[in-house]
N, CA, C and O atoms as CSV, one atom per row, in Angstrom:
chain,resi,resn,atom,element,x,y,z
A,1,MET,N,N,37.136,125.352,5.970
A,1,MET,CA,C,36.016,125.410,6.891
A,1,MET,C,C,36.470,124.908,8.254
A,1,MET,O,O,37.119,123.866,8.347
A,2,LYS,N,N,36.135,125.639,9.310
A,2,LYS,CA,C,36.556,125.292,10.658
A,2,LYS,C,C,35.651,124.216,11.233
A,2,LYS,O,O,34.460,124.144,10.932
A,3,SER,N,N,36.250,123.389,12.065
A,3,SER,CA,C,35.472,122.335,12.694
A,3,SER,C,C,34.715,122.901,13.896
A,3,SER,O,O,34.954,124.029,14.327
A,4,VAL,N,N,33.809,122.102,14.416
A,4,VAL,CA,C,33.020,122.501,15.588
A,4,VAL,C,C,33.944,122.684,16.788
A,4,VAL,O,O,33.731,123.576,17.609
A,5,TYR,N,N,34.960,121.849,16.887
A,5,TYR,CA,C,35.914,121.942,17.986
A,5,TYR,C,C,36.645,123.278,17.953
A,5,TYR,O,O,36.783,123.941,18.980
A,6,GLU,N,N,37.113,123.672,16.767
A,6,GLU,CA,C,37.829,124.942,16.644
A,6,GLU,C,C,36.924,126.124,16.969
A,6,GLU,O,O,37.369,127.092,17.585
A,7,GLU,N,N,35.668,126.056,16.564
A,7,GLU,CA,C,34.721,127.127,16.894
A,7,GLU,C,C,34.460,127.172,18.397
A,7,GLU,O,O,34.336,128.253,18.971
A,8,GLY,N,N,34.376,126.005,19.036
A,8,GLY,CA,C,34.179,125.949,20.480
A,8,GLY,C,C,35.351,126.560,21.223
A,8,GLY,O,O,35.165,127.289,22.197
A,9,ILE,N,N,36.557,126.262,20.763
A,9,ILE,CA,C,37.753,126.835,21.377
A,9,ILE,C,C,37.753,128.349,21.207
A,9,ILE,O,O,38.125,129.078,22.127
A,10,LYS,N,N,37.338,128.823,20.037
A,10,LYS,CA,C,37.288,130.263,19.788
A,10,LYS,C,C,36.293,130.936,20.730
A,10,LYS,O,O,36.590,131.989,21.295
A,11,ILE,N,N,35.113,130.335,20.903
A,11,ILE,CA,C,34.111,130.889,21.814
A,11,ILE,C,C,34.619,130.864,23.247
A,11,ILE,O,O,34.435,131.829,23.990
A,12,TRP,N,N,35.262,129.757,23.642
A,12,TRP,CA,C,35.845,129.651,24.985
A,12,TRP,C,C,36.842,130.785,25.212
A,12,TRP,O,O,36.811,131.439,26.254
A,13,ASN,N,N,37.718,131.016,24.251
A,13,ASN,CA,C,38.721,132.073,24.385
A,13,ASN,C,C,38.076,133.445,24.489
A,13,ASN,O,O,38.542,134.291,25.252
A,14,LEU,N,N,37.012,133.676,23.732
A,14,LEU,CA,C,36.368,134.977,23.757
A,14,LEU,C,C,35.596,135.228,25.043
A,14,LEU,O,O,35.685,136.313,25.619
A,15,LEU,N,N,34.835,134.234,25.501
A,15,LEU,CA,C,33.969,134.428,26.653
A,15,LEU,C,C,34.687,134.244,27.983
A,15,LEU,O,O,34.568,135.082,28.877
A,16,ILE,N,N,35.418,133.170,28.115
A,16,ILE,CA,C,35.996,132.814,29.401
A,16,ILE,C,C,37.335,133.501,29.633
A,16,ILE,O,O,37.622,133.933,30.750
A,17,LEU,N,N,38.137,133.604,28.620
A,17,LEU,CA,C,39.490,134.127,28.799
A,17,LEU,C,C,39.591,135.623,28.523
A,17,LEU,O,O,40.653,136.116,28.142
A,18,ASN,N,N,38.511,136.332,28.710
A,18,ASN,CA,C,38.486,137.781,28.648
A,18,ASN,C,C,38.949,138.360,27.318
A,18,ASN,O,O,39.552,139.432,27.278
A,19,LYS,N,N,38.675,137.665,26.254
A,19,LYS,CA,C,38.927,138.144,24.901
A,19,LYS,C,C,40.391,138.441,24.606
A,19,LYS,O,O,40.686,139.165,23.655
A,20,ARG,N,N,41.301,137.910,25.385
A,20,ARG,CA,C,42.715,138.119,25.127
A,20,ARG,C,C,43.419,136.778,25.101
A,20,ARG,O,O,43.098,135.882,25.882
A,21,LYS,N,N,44.364,136.646,24.215
A,21,LYS,CA,C,45.110,135.392,24.130
A,21,LYS,C,C,46.055,135.226,25.310
A,21,LYS,O,O,46.328,134.102,25.729
A,22,ASP,N,N,46.561,136.337,25.854
A,22,ASP,CA,C,47.527,136.253,26.942
A,22,ASP,C,C,46.871,136.130,28.314
A,22,ASP,O,O,47.575,136.035,29.320
A,23,SER,N,N,45.552,136.129,28.379
A,23,SER,CA,C,44.895,136.084,29.680
A,23,SER,C,C,45.044,134.728,30.350
A,23,SER,O,O,44.964,134.642,31.576
A,24,LEU,N,N,45.259,133.652,29.570
A,24,LEU,CA,C,45.489,132.345,30.181
A,24,LEU,C,C,46.776,132.374,30.987
A,24,LEU,O,O,46.831,131.815,32.082
A,25,ASN,N,N,47.811,133.017,30.465
A,25,ASN,CA,C,49.057,133.143,31.212
A,25,ASN,C,C,48.856,133.957,32.475
A,25,ASN,O,O,49.441,133.643,33.511
A,26,ALA,N,N,48.040,134.997,32.409
A,26,ALA,CA,C,47.767,135.806,33.583
A,26,ALA,C,C,47.062,134.970,34.649
A,26,ALA,O,O,47.375,135.090,35.834
A,27,VAL,N,N,46.131,134.142,34.249
A,27,VAL,CA,C,45.414,133.297,35.205
A,27,VAL,C,C,46.375,132.313,35.857
A,27,VAL,O,O,46.334,132.115,37.071
A,28,VAL,N,N,47.234,131.698,35.061
A,28,VAL,CA,C,48.209,130.750,35.608
A,28,VAL,C,C,49.152,131.463,36.566
A,28,VAL,O,O,49.450,130.944,37.642
A,29,ASN,N,N,49.619,132.638,36.189
A,29,ASN,CA,C,50.522,133.384,37.062
A,29,ASN,C,C,49.823,133.818,38.349
A,29,ASN,O,O,50.436,133.810,39.417
A,30,GLN,N,N,48.557,134.193,38.260
A,30,GLN,CA,C,47.813,134.561,39.465
A,30,GLN,C,C,47.682,133.371,40.408
A,30,GLN,O,O,47.872,133.514,41.616
A,31,TRP,N,N,47.362,132.207,39.870
A,31,TRP,CA,C,47.224,131.017,40.711
A,31,TRP,C,C,48.569,130.608,41.303
A,31,TRP,O,O,48.625,130.128,42.436
A,32,MET,N,N,49.656,130.791,40.549
A,32,MET,CA,C,50.985,130.496,41.102
A,32,MET,C,C,51.274,131.410,42.289
A,32,MET,O,O,51.812,130.963,43.302
A,33,GLY,N,N,50.916,132.691,42.166
A,33,GLY,CA,C,51.104,133.626,43.278
A,33,GLY,C,C,50.249,133.275,44.476
A,33,GLY,O,O,50.699,133.369,45.618
A,34,ILE,N,N,49.012,132.869,44.220
A,34,ILE,CA,C,48.117,132.478,45.310
A,34,ILE,C,C,48.658,131.251,46.028
A,34,ILE,O,O,48.650,131.204,47.258
A,35,MET,N,N,49.126,130.255,45.280
A,35,MET,CA,C,49.683,129.049,45.902
A,35,MET,C,C,50.944,129.371,46.694
A,35,MET,O,O,51.185,128.783,47.748
A,36,LEU,N,N,51.748,130.305,46.188
A,36,LEU,CA,C,52.940,130.725,46.916
A,36,LEU,C,C,52.551,131.379,48.241
A,36,LEU,O,O,53.154,131.091,49.275
A,37,LEU,N,N,51.551,132.251,48.216
A,37,LEU,CA,C,51.100,132.899,49.452
A,37,LEU,C,C,50.462,131.899,50.415
A,37,LEU,O,O,50.588,132.044,51.631
A,38,LEU,N,N,49.783,130.893,49.887
A,38,LEU,CA,C,49.158,129.891,50.753
A,38,LEU,C,C,50.184,128.977,51.420
A,38,LEU,O,O,49.856,128.277,52.378
A,39,SER,N,N,51.407,128.976,50.927
A,39,SER,CA,C,52.436,128.137,51.536
A,39,SER,C,C,53.122,128.820,52.721
A,39,SER,O,O,53.924,128.192,53.411
A,40,ILE,N,N,52.819,130.091,52.964
A,40,ILE,CA,C,53.420,130.830,54.078
A,40,ILE,C,C,52.491,130.716,55.291
A,40,ILE,O,O,51.314,131.065,55.199
A,41,PRO,N,N,53.013,130.226,56.437
A,41,PRO,CA,C,52.169,130.103,57.623
A,41,PRO,C,C,51.603,131.452,58.061
A,41,PRO,O,O,52.240,132.487,57.859
A,42,VAL,N,N,50.454,131.446,58.638
A,42,VAL,CA,C,49.673,132.578,59.135
A,42,VAL,C,C,49.129,133.422,57.973
A,42,VAL,O,O,47.961,133.811,57.988
A,43,VAL,N,N,49.953,133.702,56.985
A,43,VAL,CA,C,49.481,134.456,55.820
A,43,VAL,C,C,48.409,133.648,55.094
A,43,VAL,O,O,47.452,134.216,54.567
A,44,ASN,N,N,48.566,132.321,55.067
A,44,ASN,CA,C,47.595,131.483,54.357
A,44,ASN,C,C,46.203,131.579,54.984
A,44,ASN,O,O,45.206,131.633,54.263
A,45,VAL,N,N,46.124,131.602,56.303
A,45,VAL,CA,C,44.823,131.682,56.956
A,45,VAL,C,C,44.174,133.039,56.688
A,45,VAL,O,O,42.980,133.119,56.397
A,46,VAL,N,N,44.965,134.095,56.790
A,46,VAL,CA,C,44.444,135.438,56.529
A,46,VAL,C,C,43.978,135.549,55.081
A,46,VAL,O,O,42.898,136.074,54.811
A,47,LEU,N,N,44.788,135.057,54.157
A,47,LEU,CA,C,44.436,135.111,52.741
A,47,LEU,C,C,43.155,134.332,52.455
A,47,LEU,O,O,42.306,134.794,51.692
A,48,LEU,N,N,43.011,133.158,53.060
A,48,LEU,CA,C,41.796,132.367,52.841
A,48,LEU,C,C,40.555,133.090,53.348
A,48,LEU,O,O,39.525,133.094,52.675
A,49,PHE,N,N,40.639,133.699,54.522
A,49,PHE,CA,C,39.479,134.421,55.047
A,49,PHE,C,C,39.161,135.666,54.220
A,49,PHE,O,O,37.993,135.981,53.990
A,50,VAL,N,N,40.188,136.363,53.782
A,50,VAL,CA,C,39.957,137.555,52.964
A,50,VAL,C,C,39.325,137.175,51.630
A,50,VAL,O,O,38.382,137.821,51.174
A,51,CYS,N,N,39.849,136.127,51.014
A,51,CYS,CA,C,39.301,135.707,49.721
A,51,CYS,C,C,37.904,135.117,49.855
A,51,CYS,O,O,37.060,135.316,48.981
A,52,ALA,N,N,37.652,134.391,50.944
A,52,ALA,CA,C,36.360,133.734,51.104
A,52,ALA,C,C,35.257,134.712,51.487
A,52,ALA,O,O,34.135,134.593,50.996
A,53,PHE,N,N,35.553,135.673,52.352
A,53,PHE,CA,C,34.506,136.531,52.885
A,53,PHE,C,C,34.702,138.009,52.595
A,53,PHE,O,O,33.879,138.831,52.999
A,54,GLY,N,N,35.777,138.361,51.902
A,54,GLY,CA,C,36.032,139.758,51.592
A,54,GLY,C,C,35.075,140.276,50.540
A,54,GLY,O,O,34.583,139.515,49.706
A,55,GLY,N,N,34.819,141.541,50.579
A,55,GLY,CA,C,33.917,142.154,49.618
A,55,GLY,C,C,34.674,142.646,48.401
A,55,GLY,O,O,35.873,142.404,48.256
A,56,GLY,N,N,33.984,143.317,47.556
A,56,GLY,CA,C,34.605,143.891,46.374
A,56,GLY,C,C,34.581,142.955,45.185
A,56,GLY,O,O,34.068,141.838,45.254
A,57,GLU,N,N,35.135,143.427,44.118
A,57,GLU,CA,C,35.134,142.646,42.881
A,57,GLU,C,C,36.216,141.581,42.893
A,57,GLU,O,O,36.047,140.519,42.293
A,58,TYR,N,N,37.324,141.852,43.568
A,58,TYR,CA,C,38.389,140.859,43.674
A,58,TYR,C,C,38.278,140.215,45.029
A,58,TYR,O,O,38.121,140.972,45.987
A,59,PRO,N,N,38.335,138.973,45.228
A,59,PRO,CA,C,38.698,137.933,44.276
A,59,PRO,C,C,37.524,137.494,43.410
A,59,PRO,O,O,36.366,137.803,43.690
A,60,ASN,N,N,37.853,136.781,42.375
A,60,ASN,CA,C,36.793,136.308,41.494
A,60,ASN,C,C,36.035,135.159,42.141
A,60,ASN,O,O,36.414,134.671,43.206
A,61,ARG,N,N,34.981,134.741,41.497
A,61,ARG,CA,C,34.089,133.720,42.062
A,61,ARG,C,C,34.810,132.391,42.274
A,61,ARG,O,O,34.560,131.709,43.268
A,62,ILE,N,N,35.696,132.015,41.360
A,62,ILE,CA,C,36.402,130.738,41.492
A,62,ILE,C,C,37.314,130.763,42.712
A,62,ILE,O,O,37.351,129.800,43.478
A,63,LEU,N,N,38.045,131.852,42.896
A,63,LEU,CA,C,38.931,131.970,44.052
A,63,LEU,C,C,38.137,132.027,45.349
A,63,LEU,O,O,38.566,131.469,46.360
A,64,LYS,N,N,37.002,132.685,45.336
A,64,LYS,CA,C,36.149,132.761,46.522
A,64,LYS,C,C,35.642,131.366,46.902
A,64,LYS,O,O,35.689,130.989,48.073
A,65,ASN,N,N,35.161,130.606,45.923
A,65,ASN,CA,C,34.685,129.249,46.198
A,65,ASN,C,C,35.829,128.329,46.627
A,65,ASN,O,O,35.654,127.495,47.515
A,66,PHE,N,N,36.994,128.479,46.001
A,66,PHE,CA,C,38.164,127.688,46.386
A,66,PHE,C,C,38.517,127.941,47.851
A,66,PHE,O,O,38.773,127.003,48.607
A,67,SER,N,N,38.527,129.204,48.240
A,67,SER,CA,C,38.865,129.552,49.626
A,67,SER,C,C,37.847,128.992,50.608
A,67,SER,O,O,38.213,128.493,51.671
A,68,ARG,N,N,36.570,129.075,50.254
A,68,ARG,CA,C,35.530,128.543,51.134
A,68,ARG,C,C,35.651,127.030,51.290
A,68,ARG,O,O,35.468,126.502,52.387
A,69,VAL,N,N,35.955,126.339,50.212
A,69,VAL,CA,C,36.113,124.881,50.277
A,69,VAL,C,C,37.302,124.510,51.155
A,69,VAL,O,O,37.203,123.594,51.972
A,70,ILE,N,N,38.417,125.205,50.997
A,70,ILE,CA,C,39.599,124.916,51.813
A,70,ILE,C,C,39.299,125.172,53.291
A,70,ILE,O,O,39.708,124.385,54.145
A,71,LEU,N,N,38.597,126.253,53.603
A,71,LEU,CA,C,38.252,126.535,54.995
A,71,LEU,C,C,37.309,125.481,55.570
A,71,LEU,O,O,37.473,125.057,56.714
A,72,LYS,N,N,36.325,125.059,54.781
A,72,LYS,CA,C,35.396,124.024,55.253
A,72,LYS,C,C,36.101,122.696,55.469
A,72,LYS,O,O,35.872,122.032,56.480
A,73,LEU,N,N,36.956,122.299,54.532
A,73,LEU,CA,C,37.691,121.038,54.693
A,73,LEU,C,C,38.630,121.102,55.893
A,73,LEU,O,O,38.777,120.120,56.620
A,74,SER,N,N,39.256,122.240,56.099
A,74,SER,CA,C,40.137,122.396,57.265
A,74,SER,C,C,39.349,122.264,58.560
A,74,SER,O,O,39.805,121.609,59.497
A,75,ALA,N,N,38.177,122.876,58.624
A,75,ALA,CA,C,37.348,122.781,59.826
A,75,ALA,C,C,36.906,121.343,60.078
A,75,ALA,O,O,36.908,120.882,61.219
A,76,ILE,N,N,36.533,120.640,59.025
A,76,ILE,CA,C,36.119,119.240,59.165
A,76,ILE,C,C,37.280,118.393,59.657
A,76,ILE,O,O,37.115,117.582,60.568
A,77,LEU,N,N,38.452,118.574,59.064
A,77,LEU,CA,C,39.613,117.773,59.466
A,77,LEU,C,C,40.061,118.095,60.888
A,77,LEU,O,O,40.450,117.191,61.627
A,78,ILE,N,N,40.015,119.342,61.277
A,78,ILE,CA,C,40.366,119.700,62.654
A,78,ILE,C,C,39.353,119.097,63.623
A,78,ILE,O,O,39.732,118.590,64.679
A,79,GLY,N,N,38.075,119.150,63.274
A,79,GLY,CA,C,37.044,118.550,64.121
A,79,GLY,C,C,37.206,117.043,64.263
A,79,GLY,O,O,37.081,116.506,65.363
A,80,LEU,N,N,37.483,116.363,63.164
A,80,LEU,CA,C,37.697,114.908,63.222
A,80,LEU,C,C,38.935,114.564,64.046
A,80,LEU,O,O,38.927,113.608,64.822
A,81,THR,N,N,39.980,115.336,63.877
A,81,THR,CA,C,41.203,115.087,64.638
A,81,THR,C,C,40.959,115.269,66.132
A,81,THR,O,O,41.392,114.445,66.937
A,82,LEU,N,N,40.271,116.337,66.501
A,82,LEU,CA,C,39.963,116.558,67.916
A,82,LEU,C,C,39.044,115.475,68.468
A,82,LEU,O,O,39.209,115.046,69.609
A,83,ALA,N,N,38.077,115.031,67.667
A,83,ALA,CA,C,37.175,113.969,68.121
A,83,ALA,C,C,37.933,112.663,68.350
A,83,ALA,O,O,37.672,111.955,69.323
A,84,ILE,N,N,38.843,112.354,67.483
A,84,ILE,CA,C,39.629,111.126,67.641
A,84,ILE,C,C,40.550,111.231,68.844
A,84,ILE,O,O,40.703,110.268,69.596
A,85,LEU,N,N,41.165,112.391,69.033
A,85,LEU,CA,C,42.061,112.559,70.177
A,85,LEU,C,C,41.304,112.533,71.496
A,85,LEU,O,O,41.851,112.061,72.492
A,86,MET,N,N,40.086,113.013,71.543
A,86,MET,CA,C,39.295,113.014,72.780
A,86,MET,C,C,38.804,111.615,73.134
A,86,MET,O,O,38.643,111.284,74.309
A,87,GLU,N,N,38.570,110.803,72.119
A,87,GLU,CA,C,38.044,109.450,72.371
A,87,GLU,C,C,39.106,108.484,72.837
A,87,GLU,O,O,38.845,107.646,73.701
A,88,SER,N,N,40.285,108.582,72.288
A,88,SER,CA,C,41.325,107.605,72.641
A,88,SER,C,C,42.388,108.270,73.521
A,88,SER,O,O,42.970,109.285,73.139
A,89,PRO,N,N,42.634,107.702,74.683
A,89,PRO,CA,C,43.667,108.270,75.551
A,89,PRO,C,C,45.044,108.019,74.960
A,89,PRO,O,O,45.299,106.977,74.357
A,90,LEU,N,N,45.906,108.971,75.139
A,90,LEU,CA,C,47.286,108.815,74.653
A,90,LEU,C,C,48.059,107.930,75.603
A,90,LEU,O,O,48.070,108.167,76.811
A,91,GLN,N,N,48.698,106.924,75.071
A,91,GLN,CA,C,49.504,106.039,75.894
A,91,GLN,C,C,50.957,106.201,75.478
A,91,GLN,O,O,51.331,105.938,74.335
A,92,LEU,N,N,51.745,106.629,76.409
A,92,LEU,CA,C,53.155,106.844,76.122
A,92,LEU,C,C,54.003,105.748,76.698
A,92,LEU,O,O,55.225,105.771,76.549
């Protein structure tokens, strides 16, 4: 008799991982590719905007939300940096 944990894992695999055992590897490989592209200057900004605001079925909801969060955090950090630089004069 299977435990509740094993049944939960089975349901997780069926619903979330697209009913395939190898889909977890595909997800990991996709995220590795995305992180590789995000490490390239200029391409990272374009990729973030395309993923965050692009239409169509791809990217998935998780990637879309990830891109939006990164863009929002970047805007906040750039704003804070500019505010700090405007308030304090640079002394050389």
